PDB file as gemmi writes it, atoms N, CA and C in Angstrom:
CRYST1    1.000    1.000    1.000  90.00  90.00  90.00 P 1                      
ATOM      1  N   MET A   1       7.620  18.504  -2.347  1.00  0.00           N  
ATOM      2  CA  MET A   1       7.149  17.357  -1.587  1.00  0.00           C  
ATOM      3  C   MET A   1       7.539  16.084  -2.319  1.00  0.00           C  
ATOM      4  N   THR A   2       8.024  15.130  -1.557  1.00  0.00           N  
ATOM      5  CA  THR A   2       8.479  13.871  -2.127  1.00  0.00           C  
ATOM      6  C   THR A   2       7.320  12.895  -2.287  1.00  0.00           C  
ATOM      7  N   ILE A   3       7.227  12.308  -3.438  1.00  0.00           N  
ATOM      8  CA  ILE A   3       6.259  11.245  -3.684  1.00  0.00           C  
ATOM      9  C   ILE A   3       6.879   9.946  -3.168  1.00  0.00           C  
ATOM     10  N   LYS A   4       6.083   9.174  -2.445  1.00  0.00           N  
ATOM     11  CA  LYS A   4       6.550   7.894  -1.926  1.00  0.00           C  
ATOM     12  C   LYS A   4       5.834   6.767  -2.656  1.00  0.00           C  
ATOM     13  N   LEU A   5       6.584   5.708  -2.925  1.00  0.00           N  
ATOM     14  CA  LEU A   5       6.032   4.522  -3.563  1.00  0.00           C  
ATOM     15  C   LEU A   5       6.335   3.323  -2.680  1.00  0.00           C  
ATOM     16  N   TYR A   6       5.277   2.726  -2.131  1.00  0.00           N  
ATOM     17  CA  TYR A   6       5.430   1.455  -1.419  1.00  0.00           C  
ATOM     18  C   TYR A   6       5.436   0.391  -2.498  1.00  0.00           C  
ATOM     19  N   HIS A   7       6.598  -0.222  -2.680  1.00  0.00           N  
ATOM     20  CA  HIS A   7       6.918  -0.966  -3.890  1.00  0.00           C  
ATOM     21  C   HIS A   7       7.341  -2.398  -3.595  1.00  0.00           C  
ATOM     22  N   ASN A   8       6.891  -3.305  -4.457  1.00  0.00           N  
ATOM     23  CA  ASN A   8       7.372  -4.676  -4.471  1.00  0.00           C  
ATOM     24  C   ASN A   8       7.890  -4.921  -5.889  1.00  0.00           C  
ATOM     25  N   PRO A   9       9.207  -4.967  -6.068  1.00  0.00           N  
ATOM     26  CA  PRO A   9       9.759  -5.112  -7.421  1.00  0.00           C  
ATOM     27  C   PRO A   9       9.328  -6.384  -8.141  1.00  0.00           C  
ATOM     28  N   ARG A  10       8.826  -7.382  -7.415  1.00  0.00           N  
ATOM     29  CA  ARG A  10       8.383  -8.629  -8.048  1.00  0.00           C  
ATOM     30  C   ARG A  10       6.958  -8.515  -8.581  1.00  0.00           C  
ATOM     31  N   CYS A  11       6.264  -7.437  -8.260  1.00  0.00           N  
ATOM     32  CA  CYS A  11       4.867  -7.248  -8.669  1.00  0.00           C  
ATOM     33  C   CYS A  11       4.812  -6.431  -9.963  1.00  0.00           C  
ATOM     34  N   SER A  12       4.130  -6.962 -10.973  1.00  0.00           N  
ATOM     35  CA  SER A  12       4.068  -6.259 -12.260  1.00  0.00           C  
ATOM     36  C   SER A  12       3.353  -4.913 -12.135  1.00  0.00           C  
ATOM     37  N   LYS A  13       2.281  -4.833 -11.363  1.00  0.00           N  
ATOM     38  CA  LYS A  13       1.574  -3.547 -11.189  1.00  0.00           C  
ATOM     39  C   LYS A  13       2.464  -2.535 -10.503  1.00  0.00           C  
ATOM     40  N   SER A  14       3.259  -2.988  -9.566  1.00  0.00           N  
ATOM     41  CA  SER A  14       4.171  -2.093  -8.868  1.00  0.00           C  
ATOM     42  C   SER A  14       5.246  -1.572  -9.832  1.00  0.00           C  
ATOM     43  N   ARG A  15       5.783  -2.453 -10.651  1.00  0.00           N  
ATOM     44  CA  ARG A  15       6.784  -2.029 -11.646  1.00  0.00           C  
ATOM     45  C   ARG A  15       6.164  -1.077 -12.661  1.00  0.00           C  
ATOM     46  N   GLN A  16       4.941  -1.371 -13.096  1.00  0.00           N  
ATOM     47  CA  GLN A  16       4.270  -0.498 -14.062  1.00  0.00           C  
ATOM     48  C   GLN A  16       4.000   0.881 -13.456  1.00  0.00           C  
ATOM     49  N   THR A  17       3.638   0.922 -12.197  1.00  0.00           N  
ATOM     50  CA  THR A  17       3.383   2.200 -11.533  1.00  0.00           C  
ATOM     51  C   THR A  17       4.663   3.009 -11.424  1.00  0.00           C  
ATOM     52  N   LEU A  18       5.758   2.367 -11.066  1.00  0.00           N  
ATOM     53  CA  LEU A  18       7.038   3.067 -10.993  1.00  0.00           C  
ATOM     54  C   LEU A  18       7.409   3.630 -12.365  1.00  0.00           C  
ATOM     55  N   THR A  19       7.258   2.843 -13.409  1.00  0.00           N  
ATOM     56  CA  THR A  19       7.553   3.306 -14.765  1.00  0.00           C  
ATOM     57  C   THR A  19       6.684   4.508 -15.128  1.00  0.00           C  
ATOM     58  N   LEU A  20       5.406   4.437 -14.801  1.00  0.00           N  
ATOM     59  CA  LEU A  20       4.472   5.523 -15.091  1.00  0.00           C  
ATOM     60  C   LEU A  20       4.904   6.812 -14.386  1.00  0.00           C  
ATOM     61  N   LEU A  21       5.284   6.710 -13.132  1.00  0.00           N  
ATOM     62  CA  LEU A  21       5.751   7.888 -12.385  1.00  0.00           C  
ATOM     63  C   LEU A  21       7.005   8.465 -13.031  1.00  0.00           C  
ATOM     64  N   GLU A  22       7.944   7.598 -13.375  1.00  0.00           N  
ATOM     65  CA  GLU A  22       9.197   8.056 -13.984  1.00  0.00           C  
ATOM     66  C   GLU A  22       8.946   8.700 -15.345  1.00  0.00           C  
ATOM     67  N   GLN A  23       8.024   8.134 -16.124  1.00  0.00           N  
ATOM     68  CA  GLN A  23       7.698   8.713 -17.430  1.00  0.00           C  
ATOM     69  C   GLN A  23       7.094  10.104 -17.290  1.00  0.00           C  
ATOM     70  N   ARG A  24       6.462  10.368 -16.148  1.00  0.00           N  
ATOM     71  CA  ARG A  24       5.865  11.689 -15.886  1.00  0.00           C  
ATOM     72  C   ARG A  24       6.860  12.636 -15.216  1.00  0.00           C  
ATOM     73  N   GLY A  25       8.136  12.190 -15.097  1.00  0.00           N  
ATOM     74  CA  GLY A  25       9.180  13.046 -14.555  1.00  0.00           C  
ATOM     75  C   GLY A  25       9.319  13.011 -13.042  1.00  0.00           C  
ATOM     76  N   HIS A  26       8.712  12.034 -12.402  1.00  0.00           N  
ATOM     77  CA  HIS A  26       8.790  11.926 -10.948  1.00  0.00           C  
ATOM     78  C   HIS A  26       9.807  10.862 -10.558  1.00  0.00           C  
ATOM     79  N   GLN A  27      10.584  11.160  -9.534  1.00  0.00           N  
ATOM     80  CA  GLN A  27      11.518  10.198  -8.966  1.00  0.00           C  
ATOM     81  C   GLN A  27      11.071   9.925  -7.535  1.00  0.00           C  
ATOM     82  N   PRO A  28      10.170   8.980  -7.354  1.00  0.00           N  
ATOM     83  CA  PRO A  28       9.623   8.748  -6.019  1.00  0.00           C  
ATOM     84  C   PRO A  28      10.646   8.141  -5.065  1.00  0.00           C  
ATOM     85  N   GLU A  29      10.416   8.391  -3.791  1.00  0.00           N  
ATOM     86  CA  GLU A  29      11.154   7.674  -2.757  1.00  0.00           C  
ATOM     87  C   GLU A  29      10.577   6.261  -2.753  1.00  0.00           C  
ATOM     88  N   ILE A  30      11.409   5.283  -3.013  1.00  0.00           N  
ATOM     89  CA  ILE A  30      10.945   3.906  -3.109  1.00  0.00           C  
ATOM     90  C   ILE A  30      11.114   3.222  -1.757  1.00  0.00           C  
ATOM     91  N   ILE A  31      10.007   2.700  -1.261  1.00  0.00           N  
ATOM     92  CA  ILE A  31      10.014   1.971   0.007  1.00  0.00           C  
ATOM     93  C   ILE A  31       9.665   0.529  -0.316  1.00  0.00           C  
ATOM     94  N   LYS A  32      10.652  -0.332  -0.194  1.00  0.00           N  
ATOM     95  CA  LYS A  32      10.411  -1.761  -0.420  1.00  0.00           C  
ATOM     96  C   LYS A  32       9.797  -2.305   0.866  1.00  0.00           C  
ATOM     97  N   TYR A  33       8.481  -2.250   0.915  1.00  0.00           N  
ATOM     98  CA  TYR A  33       7.762  -2.482   2.158  1.00  0.00           C  
ATOM     99  C   TYR A  33       7.886  -3.905   2.693  1.00  0.00           C  
ATOM    100  N   LEU A  34       8.271  -4.863   1.854  1.00  0.00           N  
ATOM    101  CA  LEU A  34       8.486  -6.219   2.370  1.00  0.00           C  
ATOM    102  C   LEU A  34       9.791  -6.298   3.152  1.00  0.00           C  
ATOM    103  N   GLU A  35      10.758  -5.449   2.790  1.00  0.00           N  
ATOM    104  CA  GLU A  35      12.042  -5.394   3.500  1.00  0.00           C  
ATOM    105  C   GLU A  35      11.980  -4.441   4.688  1.00  0.00           C  
ATOM    106  N   THR A  36      11.237  -3.357   4.531  1.00  0.00           N  
ATOM    107  CA  THR A  36      11.100  -2.332   5.578  1.00  0.00           C  
ATOM    108  C   THR A  36       9.608  -2.083   5.771  1.00  0.00           C  
ATOM    109  N   PRO A  37       8.953  -2.949   6.522  1.00  0.00           N  
ATOM    110  CA  PRO A  37       7.496  -2.823   6.666  1.00  0.00           C  
ATOM    111  C   PRO A  37       7.099  -1.558   7.428  1.00  0.00           C  
ATOM    112  N   PRO A  38       6.000  -0.941   7.020  1.00  0.00           N  
ATOM    113  CA  PRO A  38       5.502   0.211   7.770  1.00  0.00           C  
ATOM    114  C   PRO A  38       4.963  -0.250   9.122  1.00  0.00           C  
ATOM    115  N   ASP A  39       5.153   0.590  10.135  1.00  0.00           N  
ATOM    116  CA  ASP A  39       4.606   0.257  11.446  1.00  0.00           C  
ATOM    117  C   ASP A  39       3.118   0.596  11.481  1.00  0.00           C  
ATOM    118  N   ALA A  40       2.474   0.260  12.581  1.00  0.00           N  
ATOM    119  CA  ALA A  40       1.022   0.443  12.683  1.00  0.00           C  
ATOM    120  C   ALA A  40       0.625   1.907  12.508  1.00  0.00           C  
ATOM    121  N   ASP A  41       1.374   2.834  13.090  1.00  0.00           N  
ATOM    122  CA  ASP A  41       1.025   4.254  12.955  1.00  0.00           C  
ATOM    123  C   ASP A  41       1.122   4.714  11.504  1.00  0.00           C  
ATOM    124  N   THR A  42       2.155   4.277  10.811  1.00  0.00           N  
ATOM    125  CA  THR A  42       2.309   4.625   9.396  1.00  0.00           C  
ATOM    126  C   THR A  42       1.161   4.042   8.581  1.00  0.00           C  
ATOM    127  N   LEU A  43       0.800   2.812   8.866  1.00  0.00           N  
ATOM    128  CA  LEU A  43      -0.321   2.189   8.148  1.00  0.00           C  
ATOM    129  C   LEU A  43      -1.618   2.954   8.390  1.00  0.00           C  
ATOM    130  N   LYS A  44      -1.837   3.419   9.593  1.00  0.00           N  
ATOM    131  CA  LYS A  44      -3.045   4.199   9.891  1.00  0.00           C  
ATOM    132  C   LYS A  44      -3.076   5.482   9.068  1.00  0.00           C  
ATOM    133  N   ARG A  45      -1.918   6.134   8.926  1.00  0.00           N  
ATOM    134  CA  ARG A  45      -1.844   7.360   8.109  1.00  0.00           C  
ATOM    135  C   ARG A  45      -2.115   7.042   6.639  1.00  0.00           C  
ATOM    136  N   ILE A  46      -1.561   5.928   6.158  1.00  0.00           N  
ATOM    137  CA  ILE A  46      -1.788   5.520   4.767  1.00  0.00           C  
ATOM    138  C   ILE A  46      -3.270   5.235   4.546  1.00  0.00           C  
ATOM    139  N   ILE A  47      -3.889   4.515   5.454  1.00  0.00           N  
ATOM    140  CA  ILE A  47      -5.307   4.174   5.341  1.00  0.00           C  
ATOM    141  C   ILE A  47      -6.151   5.443   5.309  1.00  0.00           C  
ATOM    142  N   ALA A  48      -5.817   6.404   6.176  1.00  0.00           N  
ATOM    143  CA  ALA A  48      -6.554   7.676   6.200  1.00  0.00           C  
ATOM    144  C   ALA A  48      -6.378   8.422   4.879  1.00  0.00           C  
ATOM    145  N   ALA A  49      -5.150   8.437   4.343  1.00  0.00           N  
ATOM    146  CA  ALA A  49      -4.885   9.132   3.079  1.00  0.00           C  
ATOM    147  C   ALA A  49      -5.609   8.458   1.914  1.00  0.00           C  
ATOM    148  N   LEU A  50      -5.765   7.150   1.999  1.00  0.00           N  
ATOM    149  CA  LEU A  50      -6.480   6.415   0.955  1.00  0.00           C  
ATOM    150  C   LEU A  50      -7.993   6.593   1.075  1.00  0.00           C  
ATOM    151  N   GLY A  51      -8.452   6.899   2.274  1.00  0.00           N  
ATOM    152  CA  GLY A  51      -9.893   7.008   2.500  1.00  0.00           C  
ATOM    153  C   GLY A  51     -10.577   5.655   2.496  1.00  0.00           C  
ATOM    154  N   LEU A  52      -9.857   4.633   2.926  1.00  0.00           N  
ATOM    155  CA  LEU A  52     -10.371   3.269   2.940  1.00  0.00           C  
ATOM    156  C   LEU A  52     -10.435   2.744   4.366  1.00  0.00           C  
ATOM    157  N   SER A  53     -11.012   1.559   4.505  1.00  0.00           N  
ATOM    158  CA  SER A  53     -10.926   0.854   5.783  1.00  0.00           C  
ATOM    159  C   SER A  53      -9.639   0.035   5.768  1.00  0.00           C  
ATOM    160  N   ALA A  54      -9.218  -0.411   6.931  1.00  0.00           N  
ATOM    161  CA  ALA A  54      -8.023  -1.252   7.005  1.00  0.00           C  
ATOM    162  C   ALA A  54      -8.221  -2.526   6.179  1.00  0.00           C  
ATOM    163  N   HIS A  55      -9.403  -3.096   6.233  1.00  0.00           N  
ATOM    164  CA  HIS A  55      -9.659  -4.339   5.505  1.00  0.00           C  
ATOM    165  C   HIS A  55      -9.528  -4.137   3.993  1.00  0.00           C  
ATOM    166  N   ASP A  56      -9.882  -2.948   3.512  1.00  0.00           N  
ATOM    167  CA  ASP A  56      -9.772  -2.657   2.075  1.00  0.00           C  
ATOM    168  C   ASP A  56      -8.319  -2.652   1.599  1.00  0.00           C  
ATOM    169  N   LEU A  57      -7.385  -2.465   2.527  1.00  0.00           N  
ATOM    170  CA  LEU A  57      -5.968  -2.427   2.161  1.00  0.00           C  
ATOM    171  C   LEU A  57      -5.327  -3.819   2.204  1.00  0.00           C  
ATOM    172  N   ILE A  58      -6.074  -4.800   2.646  1.00  0.00           N  
ATOM    173  CA  ILE A  58      -5.528  -6.153   2.813  1.00  0.00           C  
ATOM    174  C   ILE A  58      -5.733  -6.983   1.550  1.00  0.00           C  
ATOM    175  N   ARG A  59      -4.688  -7.720   1.209  1.00  0.00           N  
ATOM    176  CA  ARG A  59      -4.743  -8.688   0.106  1.00  0.00           C  
ATOM    177  C   ARG A  59      -5.384  -9.965   0.662  1.00  0.00           C  
ATOM    178  N   GLN A  60      -6.651 -10.120   0.399  1.00  0.00           N  
ATOM    179  CA  GLN A  60      -7.414 -11.215   0.993  1.00  0.00           C  
ATOM    180  C   GLN A  60      -7.082 -12.574   0.402  1.00  0.00           C  
ATOM    181  N   GLY A  61      -6.424 -12.605  -0.734  1.00  0.00           N  
ATOM    182  CA  GLY A  61      -6.064 -13.874  -1.362  1.00  0.00           C  
ATOM    183  C   GLY A  61      -4.806 -14.505  -0.802  1.00  0.00           C  
ATOM    184  N   GLU A  62      -4.085 -13.775   0.043  1.00  0.00           N  
ATOM    185  CA  GLU A  62      -2.861 -14.323   0.636  1.00  0.00           C  
ATOM    186  C   GLU A  62      -3.221 -15.422   1.639  1.00  0.00           C  
ATOM    187  N   ALA A  63      -2.443 -16.495   1.646  1.00  0.00           N  
ATOM    188  CA  ALA A  63      -2.701 -17.609   2.565  1.00  0.00           C  
ATOM    189  C   ALA A  63      -2.703 -17.139   4.018  1.00  0.00           C  
ATOM    190  N   VAL A  64      -1.830 -16.199   4.340  1.00  0.00           N  
ATOM    191  CA  VAL A  64      -1.725 -15.726   5.723  1.00  0.00           C  
ATOM    192  C   VAL A  64      -3.020 -15.027   6.180  1.00  0.00           C  
ATOM    193  N   TYR A  65      -3.805 -14.521   5.239  1.00  0.00           N  
ATOM    194  CA  TYR A  65      -5.097 -13.909   5.577  1.00  0.00           C  
ATOM    195  C   TYR A  65      -5.984 -14.938   6.289  1.00  0.00           C  
ATOM    196  N   LYS A  66      -6.075 -16.133   5.702  1.00  0.00           N  
ATOM    197  CA  LYS A  66      -6.879 -17.193   6.311  1.00  0.00           C  
ATOM    198  C   LYS A  66      -6.203 -17.747   7.557  1.00  0.00           C  
ATOM    199  N   GLU A  67      -4.871 -17.900   7.499  1.00  0.00           N  
ATOM    200  CA  GLU A  67      -4.137 -18.442   8.640  1.00  0.00           C  
ATOM    201  C   GLU A  67      -4.358 -17.605   9.899  1.00  0.00           C  
ATOM    202  N   LEU A  68      -4.434 -16.288   9.726  1.00  0.00           N  
ATOM    203  CA  LEU A  68      -4.611 -15.385  10.870  1.00  0.00           C  
ATOM    204  C   LEU A  68      -6.084 -15.190  11.236  1.00  0.00           C  
ATOM    205  N   GLY A  69      -6.985 -15.794  10.455  1.00  0.00           N  
ATOM    206  CA  GLY A  69      -8.410 -15.667  10.745  1.00  0.00           C  
ATOM    207  C   GLY A  69      -8.928 -14.250  10.556  1.00  0.00           C  
ATOM    208  N   LEU A  70      -8.389 -13.543   9.566  1.00  0.00           N  
ATOM    209  CA  LEU A  70      -8.788 -12.154   9.334  1.00  0.00           C  
ATOM    210  C   LEU A  70     -10.134 -12.086   8.629  1.00  0.00           C  
ATOM    211  N   SER A  71     -10.863 -11.017   8.896  1.00  0.00           N  
ATOM    212  CA  SER A  71     -12.152 -10.790   8.245  1.00  0.00           C  
ATOM    213  C   SER A  71     -12.514  -9.319   8.388  1.00  0.00           C  
ATOM    214  N   PRO A  72     -13.483  -8.849   7.596  1.00  0.00           N  
ATOM    215  CA  PRO A  72     -13.895  -7.447   7.702  1.00  0.00           C  
ATOM    216  C   PRO A  72     -14.551  -7.131   9.051  1.00  0.00           C  
ATOM    217  N   ASP A  73     -14.936  -8.158   9.796  1.00  0.00           N  
ATOM    218  CA  ASP A  73     -15.615  -7.944  11.076  1.00  0.00           C  
ATOM    219  C   ASP A  73     -14.663  -7.622  12.225  1.00  0.00           C  
ATOM    220  N   LEU A  74     -13.372  -7.821  12.017  1.00  0.00           N  
ATOM    221  CA  LEU A  74     -12.401  -7.555  13.085  1.00  0.00           C  
ATOM    222  C   LEU A  74     -12.197  -6.061  13.275  1.00  0.00           C  
ATOM    223  N   PRO A  75     -11.796  -5.649  14.475  1.00  0.00           N  
ATOM    224  CA  PRO A  75     -11.503  -4.227  14.711  1.00  0.00           C  
ATOM    225  C   PRO A  75     -10.365  -3.733  13.811  1.00  0.00           C  
ATOM    226  N   GLU A  76     -10.462  -2.467  13.414  1.00  0.00           N  
ATOM    227  CA  GLU A  76      -9.442  -1.856  12.541  1.00  0.00           C  
ATOM    228  C   GLU A  76      -8.035  -2.075  13.112  1.00  0.00           C  
ATOM    229  N   GLN A  77      -7.874  -1.871  14.417  1.00  0.00           N  
ATOM    230  CA  GLN A  77      -6.554  -1.985  15.034  1.00  0.00           C  
ATOM    231  C   GLN A  77      -5.974  -3.388  14.829  1.00  0.00           C  
ATOM    232  N   ARG A  78      -6.779  -4.408  14.934  1.00  0.00           N  
ATOM    233  CA  ARG A  78      -6.309  -5.787  14.742  1.00  0.00           C  
ATOM    234  C   ARG A  78      -5.853  -5.996  13.300  1.00  0.00           C  
ATOM    235  N   LEU A  79      -6.580  -5.433  12.356  1.00  0.00           N  
ATOM    236  CA  LEU A  79      -6.209  -5.561  10.944  1.00  0.00           C  
ATOM    237  C   LEU A  79      -4.920  -4.804  10.643  1.00  0.00           C  
ATOM    238  N   VAL A  80      -4.784  -3.624  11.222  1.00  0.00           N  
ATOM    239  CA  VAL A  80      -3.556  -2.833  11.039  1.00  0.00           C  
ATOM    240  C   VAL A  80      -2.359  -3.590  11.617  1.00  0.00           C  
ATOM    241  N   GLU A  81      -2.529  -4.149  12.800  1.00  0.00           N  
ATOM    242  CA  GLU A  81      -1.441  -4.909  13.424  1.00  0.00           C  
ATOM    243  C   GLU A  81      -1.066  -6.123  12.578  1.00  0.00           C  
ATOM    244  N   ALA A  82      -2.055  -6.766  11.970  1.00  0.00           N  
ATOM    245  CA  ALA A  82      -1.767  -7.914  11.101  1.00  0.00           C  
ATOM    246  C   ALA A  82      -0.918  -7.484   9.908  1.00  0.00           C  
ATOM    247  N   MET A  83      -1.262  -6.350   9.296  1.00  0.00           N  
ATOM    248  CA  MET A  83      -0.472  -5.869   8.146  1.00  0.00           C  
ATOM    249  C   MET A  83       0.927  -5.458   8.572  1.00  0.00           C  
ATOM    250  N   ALA A  84       1.049  -4.864   9.752  1.00  0.00           N  
ATOM    251  CA  ALA A  84       2.372  -4.445  10.239  1.00  0.00           C  
ATOM    252  C   ALA A  84       3.262  -5.662  10.485  1.00  0.00           C  
ATOM    253  N   SER A  85       2.664  -6.754  10.967  1.00  0.00           N  
ATOM    254  CA  SER A  85       3.467  -7.943  11.254  1.00  0.00           C  
ATOM    255  C   SER A  85       3.655  -8.841  10.025  1.00  0.00           C  
ATOM    256  N   GLU A  86       2.733  -8.753   9.080  1.00  0.00           N  
ATOM    257  CA  GLU A  86       2.793  -9.555   7.846  1.00  0.00           C  
ATOM    258  C   GLU A  86       2.611  -8.624   6.643  1.00  0.00           C  
ATOM    259  N   PRO A  87       3.661  -7.908   6.243  1.00  0.00           N  
ATOM    260  CA  PRO A  87       3.515  -6.887   5.197  1.00  0.00           C  
ATOM    261  C   PRO A  87       3.066  -7.429   3.846  1.00  0.00           C  
ATOM    262  N   ARG A  88       3.188  -8.727   3.609  1.00  0.00           N  
ATOM    263  CA  ARG A  88       2.703  -9.251   2.315  1.00  0.00           C  
ATOM    264  C   ARG A  88       1.188  -9.157   2.214  1.00  0.00           C  
ATOM    265  N   LEU A  89       0.517  -8.852   3.335  1.00  0.00           N  
ATOM    266  CA  LEU A  89      -0.925  -8.636   3.323  1.00  0.00           C  
ATOM    267  C   LEU A  89      -1.318  -7.293   2.705  1.00  0.00           C  
ATOM    268  N   ILE A  90      -0.363  -6.371   2.612  1.00  0.00           N  
ATOM    269  CA  ILE A  90      -0.660  -5.003   2.172  1.00  0.00           C  
ATOM    270  C   ILE A  90      -0.824  -4.954   0.648  1.00  0.00           C  
ATOM    271  N   GLN A  91      -1.925  -4.345   0.203  1.00  0.00           N  
ATOM    272  CA  GLN A  91      -2.128  -4.109  -1.230  1.00  0.00           C  
ATOM    273  C   GLN A  91      -0.949  -3.309  -1.776  1.00  0.00           C  
ATOM    274  N   ARG A  92      -0.655  -3.503  -3.031  1.00  0.00           N  
ATOM    275  CA  ARG A  92       0.459  -2.796  -3.648  1.00  0.00           C  
ATOM    276  C   ARG A  92       0.119  -2.484  -5.087  1.00  0.00           C  
ATOM    277  N   PRO A  93       0.801  -1.518  -5.608  1.00  0.00           N  
ATOM    278  CA  PRO A  93       1.666  -0.527  -4.975  1.00  0.00           C  
ATOM    279  C   PRO A  93       0.818   0.602  -4.381  1.00  0.00           C  
ATOM    280  N   ILE A  94       1.398   1.319  -3.461  1.00  0.00           N  
ATOM    281  CA  ILE A  94       0.736   2.489  -2.885  1.00  0.00           C  
ATOM    282  C   ILE A  94       1.611   3.700  -3.183  1.00  0.00           C  
ATOM    283  N   VAL A  95       0.994   4.738  -3.733  1.00  0.00           N  
ATOM    284  CA  VAL A  95       1.695   5.995  -3.986  1.00  0.00           C  
ATOM    285  C   VAL A  95       1.114   7.039  -3.050  1.00  0.00           C  
ATOM    286  N   ILE A  96       2.017   7.774  -2.393  1.00  0.00           N  
ATOM    287  CA  ILE A  96       1.611   8.836  -1.477  1.00  0.00           C  
ATOM    288  C   ILE A  96       2.208  10.140  -1.971  1.00  0.00           C  
ATOM    289  N   ASN A  97       1.354  11.143  -2.066  1.00  0.00           N  
ATOM    290  CA  ASN A  97       1.786  12.481  -2.456  1.00  0.00           C  
ATOM    291  C   ASN A  97       1.107  13.442  -1.482  1.00  0.00           C  
ATOM    292  N   GLY A  98       1.887  13.961  -0.545  1.00  0.00           N  
ATOM    293  CA  GLY A  98       1.324  14.843   0.477  1.00  0.00           C  
ATOM    294  C   GLY A  98       0.383  14.062   1.377  1.00  0.00           C  
ATOM    295  N   ASP A  99      -0.846  14.552   1.494  1.00  0.00           N  
ATOM    296  CA  ASP A  99      -1.822  13.877   2.351  1.00  0.00           C  
ATOM    297  C   ASP A  99      -2.786  13.003   1.545  1.00  0.00           C  
ATOM    298  N   GLN A 100      -2.420  12.732   0.302  1.00  0.00           N  
ATOM    299  CA  GLN A 100      -3.248  11.885  -0.557  1.00  0.00           C  
ATOM    300  C   GLN A 100      -2.499  10.606  -0.918  1.00  0.00           C  
ATOM    301  N   ALA A 101      -3.245   9.559  -1.151  1.00  0.00           N  
ATOM    302  CA  ALA A 101      -2.637   8.285  -1.535  1.00  0.00           C  
ATOM    303  C   ALA A 101      -3.578   7.543  -2.469  1.00  0.00           C  
ATOM    304  N   ARG A 102      -3.008   6.672  -3.275  1.00  0.00           N  
ATOM    305  CA  ARG A 102      -3.776   5.808  -4.161  1.00  0.00           C  
ATOM    306  C   ARG A 102      -3.065   4.461  -4.264  1.00  0.00           C  
ATOM    307  N   ILE A 103      -3.863   3.426  -4.454  1.00  0.00           N  
ATOM    308  CA  ILE A 103      -3.323   2.106  -4.766  1.00  0.00           C  
ATOM    309  C   ILE A 103      -3.234   2.035  -6.289  1.00  0.00           C  
ATOM    310  N   GLY A 104      -2.102   1.624  -6.807  1.00  0.00           N  
ATOM    311  CA  GLY A 104      -1.877   1.595  -8.249  1.00  0.00           C  
ATOM    312  C   GLY A 104      -2.453   0.372  -8.927  1.00  0.00           C  
ATOM    313  N   ARG A 105      -3.734   0.155  -8.784  1.00  0.00           N  
ATOM    314  CA  ARG A 105      -4.440  -0.941  -9.447  1.00  0.00           C  
ATOM    315  C   ARG A 105      -5.713  -0.380 -10.048  1.00  0.00           C  
ATOM    316  N   PRO A 106      -5.709  -0.009 -11.281  1.00  0.00           N  
ATOM    317  CA  PRO A 106      -4.611  -0.043 -12.239  1.00  0.00           C  
ATOM    318  C   PRO A 106      -3.611   1.090 -11.973  1.00  0.00           C  
ATOM    319  N   PRO A 107      -2.420   0.983 -12.539  1.00  0.00           N  
ATOM    320  CA  PRO A 107      -1.383   1.980 -12.272  1.00  0.00           C  
ATOM    321  C   PRO A 107      -1.833   3.420 -12.547  1.00  0.00           C  
ATOM    322  N   GLU A 108      -2.655   3.643 -13.545  1.00  0.00           N  
ATOM    323  CA  GLU A 108      -3.083   4.997 -13.909  1.00  0.00           C  
ATOM    324  C   GLU A 108      -3.863   5.703 -12.797  1.00  0.00           C  
ATOM    325  N   THR A 109      -4.357   4.943 -11.840  1.00  0.00           N  
ATOM    326  CA  THR A 109      -5.088   5.526 -10.708  1.00  0.00           C  
ATOM    327  C   THR A 109      -4.235   6.540  -9.957  1.00  0.00           C  
ATOM    328  N   VAL A 110      -2.920   6.326  -9.910  1.00  0.00           N  
ATOM    329  CA  VAL A 110      -2.063   7.227  -9.144  1.00  0.00           C  
ATOM    330  C   VAL A 110      -1.943   8.603  -9.783  1.00  0.00           C  
ATOM    331  N   LEU A 111      -2.279   8.710 -11.054  1.00  0.00           N  
ATOM    332  CA  LEU A 111      -2.195  10.020 -11.730  1.00  0.00           C  
ATOM    333  C   LEU A 111      -3.133  11.033 -11.103  1.00  0.00           C  
ATOM    334  N   GLU A 112      -4.167  10.570 -10.415  1.00  0.00           N  
ATOM    335  CA  GLU A 112      -5.139  11.457  -9.779  1.00  0.00           C  
ATOM    336  C   GLU A 112      -4.504  12.347  -8.712  1.00  0.00           C  
ATOM    337  N   ILE A 113      -3.381  11.923  -8.139  1.00  0.00           N  
ATOM    338  CA  ILE A 113      -2.798  12.685  -7.034  1.00  0.00           C  
ATOM    339  C   ILE A 113      -1.460  13.337  -7.375  1.00  0.00           C  
ATOM    340  N   LEU A 114      -1.111  13.322  -8.644  1.00  0.00           N  
ATOM    341  CA  LEU A 114       0.172  13.959  -9.045  1.00  0.00           C  
ATOM    342  C   LEU A 114      -0.013  15.427  -9.337  1.00  0.00           C  
TER     343      LEU A 114                                                      
END                                                                             
């Protein structure tokens, strides 16, 4: 089974997570999600694998969060659509291994699913 890494090379946590995976002998499929954003269905699968709400996957400090009027009170579908249209809202990095996923903050969190 291929490990997937939703990666932003400009993010230090994302780079550290990739290094950690490589040091453990894993060569993940790297998905540069800002260039190739996941669609709404993919985001729903990621959210389910993480065991989180859609709002928990959103970077609330991004300016676009306020611009779009996002909040935890909005329906899950609206939050998923916002992340699909504005991928910089998505927390990073995300590692997926089978039906499990973790956000690499801190990077060592992903070791739980290897």
